[in-house]
N, CA, C and O of each residue as an XYZ file, in Angstrom:
520
protein
N       0.842     -0.739     -0.514
C      -0.436      0.096      0.094
C       0.348      1.127      0.145
O       1.282      1.165      0.946
N       0.129      1.941     -0.552
C       1.000      3.821     -0.875
C       0.569      4.388     -0.241
O      -0.608      4.727     -0.361
N       1.518      4.839      0.963
C       0.882      6.098      2.108
C       0.922      7.433      1.346
O       1.596      7.457      0.316
N       0.470      8.211      1.617
C      -0.392      9.768      0.786
C       0.373     10.464      1.784
O       0.041     10.244      2.949
N       1.753     11.612      1.485
C       1.996     12.337      2.880
C       1.508     13.715      2.041
O       1.290     14.053      0.878
N       1.474     14.422      3.710
C       0.900     16.184      3.276
C       1.687     16.833      3.237
O       2.697     16.557      3.883
N       1.630     17.931      2.521
C       2.937     18.963      2.326
C       2.302     20.463      2.692
O       1.095     20.663      2.826
N       3.517     21.652      2.852
C       2.655     22.691      2.999
C       1.491     23.195      1.992
O       0.611     24.050      2.086
N       1.803     22.467      1.192
C       0.504     22.712     -0.304
C      -0.498     22.261     -0.036
O      -1.461     23.025     -0.106
N      -0.756     20.747      0.416
C      -1.456     20.210      0.736
C      -2.883     20.794      0.911
O      -3.210     21.147      2.044
N      -3.794     20.929     -0.154
C      -5.408     21.681      0.634
C      -5.940     20.854      1.703
O      -7.032     21.083      2.221
N      -5.201     19.923      2.028
C      -6.194     19.328      3.312
C      -5.599     19.872      4.495
O      -5.945     19.473      5.607
N      -4.693     20.791      4.327
C      -4.245     21.162      5.589
C      -4.900     21.713      6.476
O      -4.895     22.927      6.273
N      -5.628     21.366      7.613
C      -6.332     22.139      8.949
C      -5.520     23.501      9.374
O      -4.324     23.780      9.294
N      -6.824     24.344      9.931
C      -6.543     24.932     10.591
C      -5.399     24.899     12.054
O      -4.836     25.919     12.452
N      -5.271     23.895     12.528
C      -4.229     23.290     13.425
C      -2.700     23.393     12.822
O      -1.740     23.710     13.526
N      -2.599     23.043     11.246
C      -2.083     22.996     11.173
C      -1.157     24.198     11.196
O      -0.038     24.335     11.691
N      -2.026     25.124     10.446
C      -1.446     26.325     10.137
C      -0.395     26.599     10.883
O      -0.303     25.906     11.896
N       0.988     27.926     10.589
C       1.563     28.299     11.677
C       0.614     29.102     12.367
O      -0.546     29.415     12.097
N       1.522     29.419     13.514
C       0.468     30.489     14.223
C       0.469     32.074     13.975
O      -0.356     32.727     14.615
N       1.180     32.626     13.251
C       1.153     33.654     12.325
C       0.559     33.706     11.620
O       0.670     34.797     11.060
N      -0.499     32.801     10.989
C      -0.816     32.876      9.761
C      -2.118     32.426     10.425
O      -3.000     32.587      9.581
N      -2.553     32.018     11.364
C      -3.753     31.907     12.356
C      -4.047     33.320     13.129
O      -5.176     33.765     13.336
N      -2.996     33.850     13.461
C      -3.237     35.540     14.203
C      -3.818     36.151     12.672
O      -4.917     36.692     12.547
N      -3.076     35.990     11.832
C      -3.216     37.352     10.842
C      -4.874     36.903     10.673
O      -5.610     37.844     10.971
N      -5.521     35.804     10.305
C      -6.938     35.967     10.158
C      -7.702     35.847     11.259
O      -8.856     35.744     10.843
N      -7.692     35.789     12.816
C      -8.219     35.836     13.332
C      -8.308     37.202     14.118
O      -9.385     37.623     14.540
N      -7.192     37.825     14.278
C      -7.371     38.918     14.884
C      -8.394     40.197     14.099
O      -9.442     40.716     14.482
N      -7.722     40.373     13.091
C      -8.654     41.222     11.685
C     -10.171     40.643     12.072
O     -11.037     41.359     12.573
N     -10.336     39.349     11.783
C     -12.010     38.471     12.601
C     -12.472     38.919     13.156
O     -13.618     39.241     12.842
N     -11.830     39.349     14.639
C     -12.166     39.778     15.970
C     -12.864     41.015     15.616
O     -14.088     41.136     15.560
N     -11.854     42.073     15.343
C     -11.818     42.950     15.488
C     -13.367     43.844     14.363
O     -14.133     44.760     14.663
N     -13.256     43.151     13.307
C     -14.366     43.517     12.907
C     -15.613     42.647     13.449
O     -16.501     43.256     12.853
N     -16.116     41.898     13.987
C     -17.010     41.201     14.768
C     -17.303     42.695     15.925
O     -18.125     43.611     15.956
N     -16.222     42.310     16.691
C     -16.194     43.745     17.748
C     -17.013     45.278     17.174
O     -17.891     45.827     17.839
N     -16.653     45.656     16.197
C     -17.144     46.752     15.521
C     -18.672     46.928     15.275
O     -19.587     47.681     15.610
N     -18.425     45.693     14.417
C     -20.045     45.052     14.299
C     -21.222     45.332     15.242
O     -22.166     46.122     15.221
N     -20.777     44.331     16.114
C     -21.675     44.216     17.318
C     -21.765     45.877     18.181
O     -22.898     46.119     18.597
N     -20.989     46.682     18.387
C     -20.634     47.763     18.877
C     -21.324     48.846     18.173
O     -21.530     49.919     18.741
N     -21.766     48.580     16.727
C     -22.543     49.732     16.047
C     -23.838     49.393     16.265
O     -24.526     50.208     16.880
N     -24.334     48.364     15.897
C     -25.405     48.170     16.283
C     -26.147     48.462     17.782
O     -27.311     48.781     18.028
N     -24.872     48.198     18.773
C     -25.567     48.318     20.347
C     -25.701     49.829     20.559
O     -26.330     50.197     21.551
N     -24.928     51.178     19.341
C     -24.662     52.247     19.124
C     -24.773     53.081     18.422
O     -23.910     53.942     18.249
N     -26.044     53.020     17.749
C     -26.364     53.242     16.174
C     -25.435     54.911     16.351
O     -24.552     55.115     15.519
N     -25.649     55.797     17.230
C     -25.165     57.260     17.011
C     -24.300     57.441     16.967
O     -23.849     58.585     16.906
N     -23.542     56.269     16.977
C     -21.854     56.384     17.000
C     -21.871     57.145     14.980
O     -21.069     58.009     14.625
N     -22.888     56.571     14.081
C     -22.240     56.054     12.713
C     -22.919     58.025     12.392
O     -22.438     58.833     11.597
N     -23.738     58.168     13.040
C     -24.206     59.827     13.106
C     -23.367     60.698     13.300
O     -23.506     61.834     12.847
N     -22.375     60.337     13.987
C     -21.405     61.246     14.576
C     -20.339     61.130     13.228
O     -19.660     62.149     13.106
N     -20.086     60.124     12.250
C     -19.159     60.142     11.340
C     -19.981     60.437      9.928
O     -19.269     60.992      9.092
N     -20.777     60.282      9.678
C     -21.963     60.591      8.222
C     -22.589     61.928      8.566
O     -23.257     62.337      7.616
N     -22.595     62.715      9.573
C     -23.659     64.129      9.465
C     -25.298     63.666      9.840
O     -25.873     62.600     10.064
N     -25.651     64.993      9.773
C     -27.373     64.644      9.865
C     -27.943     63.893      9.139
O     -27.881     64.080      7.924
N     -28.855     62.543      9.813
C     -29.224     61.745      9.431
C     -30.849     62.109      8.515
O     -31.023     61.315      7.591
N     -31.475     62.694      8.605
C     -32.290     63.469      8.380
C     -32.445     65.036      7.146
O     -31.520     65.768      7.497
N     -33.073     65.609      6.165
C     -33.176     66.792      5.698
C     -34.316     67.272      5.363
O     -35.349     66.614      5.247
N     -34.170     68.657      5.157
C     -35.616     69.362      5.054
C     -36.157     68.672      4.071
O     -35.668     68.147      3.071
N     -37.855     68.782      4.725
C     -38.559     68.173      3.365
C     -39.328     66.669      4.241
O     -40.539     66.482      4.357
N     -38.203     65.743      4.769
C     -38.254     64.217      5.224
C     -39.057     64.347      6.573
O     -39.225     65.216      7.429
N     -39.615     62.592      6.259
C     -40.718     62.629      7.578
C     -40.371     61.565      8.585
O     -40.013     60.394      8.464
N     -40.628     62.483      9.794
C     -40.521     61.644     11.513
C     -41.198     60.812     12.107
O     -42.387     60.606     11.862
N     -40.620     60.304     12.850
C     -41.720     60.221     14.092
C     -40.513     59.783     15.084
O     -39.596     58.982     14.898
N     -40.875     60.691     16.339
C     -40.113     61.435     17.049
C     -40.441     60.067     18.717
O     -41.651     59.844     18.700
N     -39.878     59.386     19.729
C     -39.868     58.817     20.368
C     -39.277     59.181     21.577
O     -38.050     59.086     21.628
N     -39.830     59.546     22.486
C     -39.830     60.189     24.091
C     -39.477     59.229     25.030
O     -40.258     58.279     24.976
N     -38.378     59.065     26.097
C     -38.286     58.151     26.760
C     -37.799     59.652     27.855
O     -37.662     60.873     27.781
N     -37.650     58.204     29.093
C     -37.299     58.918     30.229
C     -35.989     59.867     30.586
O     -35.542     60.848     31.180
N     -35.695     58.425     29.476
C     -33.744     58.714     29.473
C     -33.177     59.054     28.088
O     -32.052     59.519     27.904
N     -34.026     58.789     27.185
C     -33.348     58.802     25.870
C     -34.796     58.848     24.938
O     -35.890     58.339     25.180
N     -34.231     59.864     23.501
C     -35.252     59.892     22.847
C     -34.612     59.361     21.181
O     -33.474     58.895     21.233
N     -35.048     59.392     20.241
C     -35.021     58.827     18.933
C     -36.180     59.416     17.480
O     -37.382     59.160     17.403
N     -35.600     59.991     16.773
C     -36.376     60.186     15.160
C     -36.026     58.972     14.570
O     -34.883     58.519     14.500
N     -37.182     58.393     14.093
C     -37.266     57.645     12.915
C     -37.467     58.444     11.858
O     -38.004     59.549     11.933
N     -36.818     57.642     10.281
C     -37.789     58.455      9.516
C     -38.791     57.224      9.208
O     -38.625     56.007      9.131
N     -40.306     58.390      9.014
C     -41.391     57.386      7.947
C     -41.777     58.106      6.827
O     -41.087     59.024      6.385
N     -42.983     57.707      6.264
C     -44.143     58.197      4.906
C     -44.277     59.492      5.821
O     -43.968     59.642      7.003
N     -44.875     60.443      4.844
C     -45.746     61.643      4.943
C     -47.257     61.603      5.373
O     -48.077     62.521      5.378
N     -47.395     60.313      5.724
C     -48.938     60.553      5.997
C     -49.001     61.395      6.892
O     -47.983     61.745      7.488
N     -50.406     61.974      7.219
C     -50.817     62.555      7.883
C     -50.934     62.021      9.035
O     -51.271     60.838      8.999
N     -50.723     62.617     10.386
C     -50.629     61.793     11.645
C     -51.762     61.775     11.786
O     -52.666     62.352     11.183
N     -51.751     60.661     13.132
C     -53.430     60.265     13.327
C     -53.411     60.715     14.577
O     -52.828     59.940     15.335
N     -53.893     61.822     15.155
C     -54.872     62.015     16.664
C     -55.765     61.245     17.726
O     -56.901     61.378     18.182
N     -54.226     59.987     17.976
C     -55.139     59.147     18.988
C     -55.082     59.474     20.499
O     -56.019     59.181     21.241
N     -53.883     60.128     20.965
C     -53.108     60.577     21.745
C     -51.991     59.718     22.005
O     -51.420     59.715     23.096
N     -51.723     59.127     21.225
C     -50.402     58.064     21.294
C     -49.020     58.880     20.959
O     -49.080     59.109     19.751
N     -47.930     59.364     21.430
C     -46.808     59.396     21.000
C     -46.902     59.772     19.589
O     -47.193     60.685     18.816
N     -46.122     57.454     19.770
C     -45.969     56.829     18.463
C     -46.315     57.471     17.120
O     -45.482     57.661     16.235
N     -48.029     57.894     17.010
C     -49.207     58.148     15.975
C     -48.589     58.976     15.576
O     -48.749     58.959     14.355
N     -47.647     60.089     15.966
C     -47.764     61.577     15.281
C     -46.563     61.753     14.496
O     -45.452     61.368     14.861
N     -46.785     62.276     13.534
C     -45.563     62.155     12.484
C     -44.960     63.936     12.426
O     -45.634     64.813     12.965
N     -44.047     64.162     11.930
C     -43.344     65.551     11.783
C     -42.408     65.259     10.367
O     -41.807     64.262      9.968
N     -42.618     66.794      9.755
C     -42.059     67.256      8.884
C     -40.733     67.688      8.741
O     -40.837     68.885      9.009
N     -39.550     67.475      8.489
C     -38.344     68.681      8.765
C     -38.454     70.102      8.669
O     -39.090     70.334      7.641
N     -38.193     70.985      9.148
C     -38.995     72.151      8.641
C     -37.257     72.875      8.164
O     -37.046     73.578      7.177
N     -36.024     72.348      9.397
C     -34.752     72.977      9.522
C     -34.040     71.731      9.851
O     -34.466     70.593     10.047
N     -32.702     72.286      9.865
C     -31.723     71.400     10.434
C     -30.630     71.893     10.458
O     -29.949     72.013      9.440
N     -30.243     72.281     11.653
C     -28.992     73.245     12.166
C     -28.148     72.322     12.892
O     -28.315     71.250     13.472
N     -26.453     73.700     12.487
C     -25.715     72.897     13.475
C     -25.647     73.147     15.396
O     -25.637     74.176     16.072
N     -25.624     72.169     15.645
C     -25.801     72.229     17.034
C     -26.421     71.946     17.557
O     -27.580     72.223     17.249
N     -26.152     71.141     18.812
C     -27.583     71.069     19.814
C     -28.093     71.756     20.310
O     -29.011     71.348     21.022
N     -27.873     72.934     20.257
C     -28.273     73.963     21.237
C     -29.303     74.510     20.512
O     -30.250     74.966     21.154
N     -29.323     74.565     19.273
C     -30.004     75.648     18.369
C     -31.278     76.038     18.222
O     -32.131     75.152     18.279
N     -31.574     77.005     18.068
C     -32.817     77.576     18.301
C     -34.023     77.385     17.090
O     -34.015     77.982     16.013
N     -34.793     76.655     17.426
C     -36.061     76.664     15.921
C     -37.530     77.339     16.863
O     -37.694     77.370     18.083
N     -38.163     77.676     16.089
C     -39.313     78.880     15.800
C     -40.468     78.064     17.068
O     -40.275     76.848     17.078
N     -41.157     78.349     17.697
C     -41.804     77.308     18.767
C     -43.543     77.890     17.741
O     -43.762     78.588     16.751
N     -44.313     77.174     18.630
C     -45.596     77.719     18.207
C     -46.278     76.478     18.102
O     -45.535     75.510     17.938
N     -47.664     76.221     18.161
C     -48.468     75.400     17.923
C     -48.583     73.858     16.545
O     -49.117     73.687     15.449
N     -47.770     73.109     17.445
C     -47.673     72.280     16.029
C     -46.217     71.892     15.608
O     -45.833     71.197     14.668
N     -45.343     72.720     16.836
C     -43.805     72.422     16.262
C     -43.008     72.116     17.407
O     -43.213     72.705     18.467
N     -41.916     71.054     17.267
C     -41.333     70.732     18.438
C     -39.520     70.969     17.860
O     -39.217     71.127     16.677
N     -38.653     70.942     18.867
C     -37.711     71.117     18.317
C     -36.277     69.816     19.009
O     -35.715     70.004     20.088
N     -35.991     68.691     18.146
C     -35.997     68.044     18.565
C     -34.066     68.188     18.903
O     -33.561     68.433     17.807
N     -33.194     68.130     19.758
C     -31.778     68.089     19.440
C     -31.208     66.712     19.686
O     -31.539     65.920     20.569
N     -30.372     66.582     18.830
C     -29.563     65.188     18.717
C     -28.140     65.125     19.013
O     -27.353     65.562     18.173
N     -27.670     64.581     20.221
C     -26.215     65.301     20.485
C     -25.654     64.718     19.810
O     -25.118     65.506     19.030
N     -25.254     63.170     19.441
C     -23.853     62.915     18.984
C     -23.942     63.254     17.597
O     -22.933     63.352     16.898
N     -25.303     63.471     17.087
C     -24.780     64.961     15.538
C     -24.490     65.441     15.876
O     -23.315     65.493     15.513
N     -24.776     66.423     16.878
C     -24.974     68.008     17.215
C     -25.394     68.655     15.926
O     -24.911     69.322     15.011
N     -26.571     68.108     16.320
C     -27.429     69.089     14.654
C     -28.917     68.974     15.719
O     -29.300     68.051     16.437
N     -29.448     70.195     15.471
C     -30.511     70.228     16.080
C     -32.055     70.821     14.855
O     -32.341     71.901     14.339
N     -32.781     69.236     14.835
C     -34.119     69.289     13.840
C     -35.425     70.383     14.046
O     -35.974     70.300     15.145
N     -35.998     71.446     13.049
C     -37.193     72.144     13.459
C     -38.157     71.420     13.103
O     -38.189     71.447     11.873
N     -39.049     70.717     13.550
C     -40.207     70.158     12.943
C     -41.762     70.329     13.217
O     -42.177     70.334     14.376
N     -42.375     70.430     12.438
C     -44.011     70.624     12.403
C     -44.946     69.649     12.309
O     -44.823     69.120     11.205
N     -45.920     69.100     13.005
C     -46.776     68.475     12.585
C     -47.254     67.931     11.718
O     -48.277     68.574     11.481
N     -47.162     66.783     10.761
C     -48.138     67.072      9.301
C     -49.320     65.880      9.959
O     -49.286     64.759     10.467
N     -50.635     67.215      9.476
C     -51.807     67.006     10.159
C     -52.408     66.936      8.639
O     -51.779     67.536      7.767
N     -53.581     66.240      8.291
C     -54.762     66.482      7.018
C     -55.181     68.017      7.250
O     -55.431     68.606      8.302
N     -55.174     68.479      5.892
C     -55.858     69.744      5.965
C     -56.947     69.511      4.049
O     -57.707     70.398      3.659
């Protein structure tokens, strides 16, 4: 019987057969990518710091306010449903201003939304049917 020998170019070489330097060169960047993706999923506002404002004038959004956290999510511009629930209200972006402390005109149906990670202020008006 003839016995086959495996050499360095043999395709049947396993992960454990590879030199430690090759294993590290593959494993370390893969681990960094996995941790980075997980971090961005857990902290989506970090992405806004790199890309700038996420909404433009004319976009429509829903505002979700919480005790410690608030968020703005894009939506279509169908008129708000006046059900008494905050999640049913739709706002149109009237202005996008630099700085998280910029001012917006006040009044009925107007909201100012400051996004600290973006360092941006959004001036919003309630979308209603008329």
